[in-house]
C-alpha positions as CSV (number, residue, x, y, z in Angstrom):
1,M,0.0,-0.1,0.0
2,D,1.4,3.4,-1.1
3,L,0.2,4.8,2.2
4,L,2.3,2.6,4.4
5,H,5.3,3.5,2.1
6,R,4.9,6.9,2.8
7,F,4.4,6.7,6.4
8,E,7.8,4.7,6.6
9,Q,9.6,7.2,4.6
10,A,7.9,10.4,6.8
11,F,8.2,9.1,10.4
12,M,10.5,8.2,13.1
13,P,10.6,4.2,13.4
14,N,9.3,4.2,17.1
15,Y,5.8,2.8,16.3
16,G,7.0,0.3,13.6
17,L,4.6,0.0,10.6
18,P,1.0,-0.2,11.7
19,P,-0.6,-3.0,9.4
20,I,-3.7,-1.2,9.1
21,A,-4.7,2.3,8.0
22,L,-8.2,3.4,9.0
23,A,-10.1,5.9,7.1
24,R,-13.2,6.6,8.9
25,G,-15.5,5.3,11.7
26,E,-19.1,5.4,12.9
27,G,-20.2,4.1,16.3
28,S,-18.0,0.9,17.1
29,R,-17.3,0.3,13.5
30,V,-14.4,1.6,11.7
31,W,-13.4,1.0,8.0
32,D,-9.9,1.0,6.3
33,V,-8.6,2.8,3.3
34,D,-9.6,-0.2,1.2
35,G,-13.0,-0.1,2.4
36,K,-12.8,-3.3,4.8
37,E,-15.2,-2.9,7.8
38,Y,-14.1,-3.7,11.5
39,L,-15.7,-4.0,14.7
40,D,-13.4,-1.7,17.0
41,F,-12.5,-3.5,20.3
42,I,-9.6,-1.4,20.8
43,G,-11.4,2.0,21.1
44,G,-8.2,4.2,20.4
45,I,-6.9,2.3,23.6
46,A,-9.4,2.9,26.0
47,T,-9.9,6.4,24.5
48,S,-12.8,6.6,21.9
49,S,-15.4,6.8,24.8
50,L,-18.3,7.4,22.5
51,G,-17.0,5.7,19.5
52,H,-16.5,7.2,16.1
53,A,-18.2,10.2,15.0
54,H,-20.9,10.4,17.9
55,P,-23.4,13.1,16.9
56,A,-22.9,14.8,20.4
57,L,-19.2,15.0,20.2
58,V,-19.1,16.2,16.7
59,E,-21.6,19.0,17.4
60,A,-19.7,20.0,20.5
61,V,-16.2,20.0,18.8
62,C,-17.7,21.9,15.5
63,K,-19.5,24.7,17.5
64,Q,-16.4,25.2,19.8
65,V,-14.1,25.4,17.0
66,A,-16.3,27.8,15.3
67,T,-16.6,29.9,18.2
68,I,-12.8,30.0,19.8
69,A,-10.3,27.3,19.3
70,H,-7.7,28.5,21.5
71,T,-6.6,30.9,24.3
72,S,-3.6,29.7,26.1
73,N,-3.6,29.7,29.9
74,L,-3.2,33.5,29.8
75,F,-7.1,33.9,29.5
76,M,-9.8,31.7,30.8
77,H,-12.8,30.4,29.1
78,E,-16.1,28.8,30.2
79,P,-15.7,25.2,28.7
80,E,-12.6,24.6,31.3
81,V,-14.5,26.1,34.1
82,L,-17.3,23.7,33.2
83,L,-15.3,20.7,32.8
84,A,-13.3,21.2,36.2
85,E,-16.7,21.7,37.9
86,R,-18.3,18.7,36.4
87,L,-15.2,16.7,37.3
88,L,-15.1,17.8,40.8
89,A,-18.8,17.2,41.2
90,L,-18.4,13.5,40.0
91,L,-15.4,13.0,42.5
92,N,-17.6,14.5,45.1
93,A,-14.8,15.7,47.3
94,P,-12.8,19.1,47.8
95,A,-10.2,19.3,45.1
96,R,-8.6,21.5,42.2
97,V,-7.7,20.5,38.7
98,F,-4.9,21.1,36.3
99,F,-5.6,20.4,32.9
100,A,-2.9,18.9,30.2
101,N,-3.1,17.3,26.9
102,S,-2.2,13.7,27.6
103,G,-1.6,10.9,30.3
104,T,2.0,11.3,30.4
105,E,1.8,15.0,31.0
106,A,-1.1,14.6,33.8
107,N,1.4,12.1,35.6
108,E,4.2,14.8,35.3
109,A,1.9,17.3,36.9
110,A,1.4,14.9,39.6
111,Y,5.0,14.1,39.8
112,K,5.9,17.8,40.2
113,L,3.0,18.4,42.7
114,A,4.4,15.4,44.9
115,L,7.9,16.3,44.6
116,K,7.0,19.9,46.1
117,Y,5.3,18.3,48.7
118,G,8.1,16.1,49.5
119,R,10.9,18.7,49.3
120,R,8.7,20.6,51.7
121,E,8.5,17.8,54.2
122,G,12.1,16.7,53.8
123,R,11.1,13.6,52.2
124,S,13.3,11.8,49.6
125,Y,11.8,8.8,47.6
126,F,8.9,7.6,45.5
127,V,7.5,4.1,45.4
128,A,5.7,2.5,42.4
129,A,4.5,-0.8,41.0
130,E,6.5,-3.1,39.0
131,N,5.2,-3.5,35.6
132,G,3.3,-0.2,36.3
133,F,3.1,2.4,33.3
134,H,2.8,5.9,33.9
135,G,4.2,7.5,30.6
136,R,7.5,8.2,28.5
137,T,8.6,11.5,29.6
138,I,11.3,11.4,32.0
139,G,9.4,12.1,35.1
140,A,6.6,9.7,34.3
141,L,9.1,7.2,32.9
142,S,11.2,7.1,36.3
143,L,7.9,5.9,37.8
144,T,7.2,3.3,35.3
145,G,8.2,-0.2,36.5
146,K,9.0,-1.6,33.2
147,A,12.6,-2.1,32.7
148,A,12.6,-2.7,28.9
149,I,11.4,0.9,28.3
150,R,12.8,2.4,31.5
151,D,16.1,1.2,31.7
152,P,17.6,2.6,28.2
153,F,17.0,6.3,29.3
154,G,18.3,6.2,32.9
155,P,19.5,7.5,35.2
156,F,16.6,9.4,36.4
157,P,16.4,12.3,38.6
158,V,14.6,10.9,41.6
159,D,14.9,7.8,43.7
160,V,12.0,5.3,42.9
161,R,11.7,2.1,44.6
162,F,9.5,-0.5,42.9
163,V,7.2,-3.3,44.6
164,P,5.3,-6.2,43.5
165,Y,1.7,-5.0,42.4
166,G,-0.9,-6.2,44.7
167,D,1.4,-6.9,47.6
168,A,0.3,-5.0,50.4
169,D,2.9,-6.4,52.9
170,A,5.7,-5.4,50.3
171,L,4.3,-1.7,49.9
172,K,4.0,-1.5,53.6
173,E,7.8,-2.4,54.0
174,A,8.7,0.0,51.4
175,V,6.9,2.9,52.4
176,T,8.3,4.9,55.1
177,G,8.1,8.3,56.8
178,D,11.0,9.3,54.0
179,C,8.8,8.6,51.2
180,I,7.1,11.3,49.0
181,A,4.3,9.4,47.2
182,V,3.1,6.1,46.2
183,F,2.0,5.8,42.5
184,L,-0.4,3.0,41.6
185,E,-2.9,2.1,38.9
186,P,-6.3,0.8,40.3
187,T,-5.8,-1.9,37.5
188,Q,-2.3,-2.0,35.8
189,G,-2.9,-1.5,32.1
190,E,0.0,-2.0,29.9
191,A,1.0,-4.9,32.3
192,G,-1.9,-6.9,30.7
193,V,-5.2,-5.4,32.4
194,V,-4.4,-7.0,35.7
195,P,-6.4,-5.9,38.8
196,P,-5.1,-6.2,42.3
197,P,-6.5,-8.5,44.9
198,D,-9.5,-7.1,46.7
199,G,-8.7,-4.7,49.5
200,Y,-5.2,-3.6,48.1
201,F,-6.2,-0.2,47.4
202,G,-7.6,0.4,50.8
203,A,-4.7,-0.9,52.3
204,A,-2.4,1.4,50.1
205,R,-4.5,4.3,51.5
206,E,-3.9,3.1,55.2
207,I,-0.2,2.9,54.6
208,C,0.0,6.3,53.2
209,D,-2.1,7.8,56.0
210,S,0.2,6.1,58.7
211,T,3.3,7.5,57.0
212,G,2.3,10.6,55.6
213,A,2.9,9.8,52.0
214,L,0.9,10.9,49.2
215,L,-1.4,8.3,47.3
216,V,-1.6,9.0,43.7
217,A,-4.0,7.1,41.4
218,D,-3.2,6.8,37.7
219,E,-6.5,6.6,36.1
220,I,-5.4,7.3,32.6
221,Q,-7.0,4.3,31.2
222,S,-9.4,3.2,33.9
223,A,-11.7,6.2,34.6
224,I,-14.7,8.0,32.9
225,G,-16.8,5.0,33.1
226,R,-14.3,2.4,31.7
227,T,-14.8,0.1,34.7
228,G,-18.7,0.8,35.2
229,H,-17.6,3.6,37.4
230,W,-16.9,7.2,36.8
231,F,-13.5,6.4,38.4
232,A,-12.1,3.1,39.2
233,H,-10.9,4.1,42.8
234,Q,-14.5,4.8,43.7
235,A,-15.2,1.2,43.6
236,D,-12.7,0.6,46.3
237,G,-14.2,3.4,48.5
238,V,-10.6,5.1,48.5
239,T,-9.9,8.6,47.9
240,P,-6.5,9.5,46.3
241,D,-4.5,12.6,47.3
242,I,-3.8,13.1,43.7
243,L,-5.7,11.7,40.6
244,T,-4.5,11.6,36.9
245,L,-7.0,11.2,34.0
246,A,-6.6,11.4,30.2
247,K,-7.7,8.7,27.4
248,G,-11.4,8.4,27.8
249,L,-12.0,11.8,29.1
250,G,-11.7,13.6,25.8
251,G,-13.5,11.0,23.6
252,G,-10.6,11.1,21.0
253,L,-9.5,14.7,21.6
254,P,-6.2,15.0,23.5
255,I,-6.9,16.1,27.1
256,G,-5.4,15.1,30.5
257,A,-6.0,16.1,34.0
258,C,-4.4,16.2,37.3
259,V,-6.6,16.4,40.3
260,G,-5.2,17.4,43.7
261,F,-7.4,16.7,46.8
262,G,-7.7,18.9,49.8
263,D,-4.7,20.9,50.5
264,V,-2.7,18.9,48.1
265,G,-4.6,20.7,45.2
266,K,-3.1,24.3,46.5
267,L,0.4,23.1,46.6
268,F,1.4,24.7,43.1
269,D,2.2,28.5,43.2
270,K,1.8,30.7,40.3
271,G,4.5,29.6,37.6
272,D,5.1,26.5,39.3
273,H,3.6,24.6,36.2
274,G,1.8,25.3,32.9
275,S,0.6,24.0,29.6
276,T,0.1,26.1,26.4
277,F,-2.7,23.8,25.0
278,G,-3.9,22.4,28.4
279,G,-7.5,23.2,29.1
280,N,-7.8,23.9,25.3
281,P,-11.5,25.1,24.7
282,V,-12.2,22.3,21.9
283,A,-11.0,19.6,24.1
284,C,-12.7,20.9,27.2
285,A,-15.9,20.9,24.9
286,A,-15.4,17.2,23.7
287,A,-14.7,16.2,27.3
288,L,-18.0,17.8,28.5
289,A,-19.7,15.9,25.7
290,V,-18.4,12.5,26.9
291,L,-19.4,13.3,30.4
292,G,-22.9,13.9,29.2
293,N,-23.2,10.9,27.2
294,V,-21.4,7.9,29.2
295,D,-24.5,5.8,30.5
296,L,-22.7,3.8,33.4
297,G,-25.8,1.5,33.5
298,H,-25.2,0.4,29.8
299,V,-21.3,-0.1,30.6
300,R,-22.2,-2.4,33.4
301,S,-24.5,-4.2,31.5
302,V,-22.8,-4.8,28.2
303,S,-19.4,-5.6,29.9
304,A,-21.3,-8.3,32.1
305,R,-22.3,-9.8,28.8
306,L,-18.7,-9.5,27.2
307,R,-17.2,-11.0,30.1
308,D,-19.5,-13.9,30.6
309,G,-19.6,-14.7,26.7
310,L,-15.8,-14.9,26.6
311,R,-15.6,-17.1,30.0
312,S,-17.9,-19.5,28.4
313,I,-15.7,-20.4,25.5
314,D,-13.9,-23.6,25.9
315,H,-10.8,-23.5,23.7
316,P,-7.6,-25.0,24.4
317,L,-5.6,-21.7,23.8
318,L,-7.7,-19.5,26.2
319,K,-6.8,-19.6,29.7
320,G,-9.2,-17.0,31.3
321,V,-10.4,-13.6,31.3
322,R,-9.4,-10.7,33.5
323,G,-10.3,-7.0,34.0
324,R,-13.0,-4.9,35.0
325,G,-15.9,-3.2,33.0
326,L,-15.3,-2.5,29.2
327,W,-11.4,-3.2,29.8
328,L,-10.5,-6.7,29.5
329,A,-7.8,-9.4,28.6
330,T,-8.2,-12.7,27.5
331,V,-5.2,-14.7,28.6
332,L,-3.7,-17.2,26.7
333,R,-1.9,-20.6,27.4
334,E,0.7,-20.0,24.9
335,P,2.3,-16.4,23.8
336,R,0.3,-16.2,20.8
337,A,-1.4,-12.7,21.3
338,A,0.2,-11.2,18.1
339,A,-1.3,-14.1,16.0
340,V,-4.7,-13.3,17.8
341,Q,-4.5,-10.1,16.9
342,R,-3.9,-10.7,13.1
343,A,-6.6,-13.4,13.0
344,A,-9.2,-11.1,14.7
345,A,-8.3,-8.4,12.0
346,E,-9.0,-11.2,9.2
347,A,-12.3,-11.8,10.8
348,G,-13.1,-8.1,11.0
349,F,-12.3,-7.2,14.7
350,L,-9.7,-5.1,16.1
351,V,-8.0,-6.1,19.2
352,N,-4.8,-5.5,20.8
353,A,-1.9,-8.0,21.5
354,L,-0.7,-6.1,24.8
355,Q,1.6,-9.0,26.2
356,P,2.6,-12.1,24.5
357,D,0.1,-13.8,26.3
358,A,-2.6,-11.4,26.7
359,V,-5.2,-9.7,24.3
360,R,-6.8,-6.2,25.3
361,L,-10.3,-5.6,24.9
362,A,-11.3,-2.0,25.2
363,P,-14.1,-1.2,23.0
364,P,-16.2,2.1,22.9
365,L,-18.5,2.6,25.8
366,V,-21.5,2.7,23.4
367,V,-20.6,-0.8,22.0
368,T,-24.0,-2.7,21.7
369,A,-24.8,-6.2,23.0
370,G,-25.0,-7.3,19.4
371,E,-21.7,-6.3,18.7
372,V,-20.3,-7.9,21.8
373,D,-22.1,-11.2,20.8
374,A,-20.5,-10.9,17.3
375,L,-17.0,-10.5,19.0
376,V,-17.9,-13.7,21.4
377,A,-19.3,-16.0,18.6
378,A,-16.2,-15.1,16.4
379,Y,-13.7,-15.6,19.1
380,P,-13.3,-19.4,19.0
381,G,-12.6,-19.3,15.5
382,I,-9.8,-16.7,16.0
383,L,-8.3,-18.6,18.6
384,T,-8.3,-21.7,16.2
385,E,-6.6,-19.7,13.5
386,A,-4.0,-18.2,15.9
387,S,-3.1,-21.6,17.1
388,K,-2.2,-22.7,13.5
């Protein structure tokens, strides 16, 4: 395909060569440049909350870009205020918001906010989880527990100590009065959609409370209805000190948010942090459309249908299904996830080979019961083809 050759000639090779070139989408369906139709069970990596070309999103973005598209942080505008107020209402706790453009930028803001707290209190190190993923900029990467992407770019500016995810005893041992903050995902995304044991986040909250360390919840993938709750930490009855958001918040437009609760939200002084595009009017308008159209009841219903349907499949390659809400991984008995991704695409479904033995499913939150049933019906054949 000519487009693939042009892509290869124009871009740095960090993404490799994507196998499919998409041209358009509608709802949970997309079409490639050759006209082939797919059911999208990747959702822009848990980002396209309302699917593709959702009328409310299209209207909000078109109306805003025709009104004013950009202001910078030198001026305020109503969409950013409305969005911050809406998030705070959903969180139902006193807090302050900073808007950025992506997940890694939201985590950079959280990192700097925590660092300011730590230096004020004379604390010296962070704790994060092995196999955790918080982003690829240097601050966020220093907190990312994946050696393959972290190690080539060290040394890092702060001391970060990594503990096994889900091990409350190891976390308790690692967090002392010198710890600045603990960075955790309520479910580890890039590690393979790995939920923690029940009570783990509550234990993390207690450990941080007893030592004075901050608890940072990275909900870049898990928030905005993805797990059937507005924010995954709400299901655990835990309020973090800092919350980071992105991906699904903008429904496909770039936006991130760092939320500081209580006094933590007031730590930054004027000039401590900033973003030229953060809180962009168009991105905020898109996020407001997302928050106004996500149906948590639908997410819970259709995610149970997807999970139960996949778990009912008896196939020698399928070991199990894990995850929360419309954020699942099918776990394989052999490292054939890439083959499953290829076979699924041939069958008209987009899925993501997240780990060698795990395939991520994160469809738009508007995916229908019929579309879920279609994937479940096709999955045994996809697994058989991938086993060849």
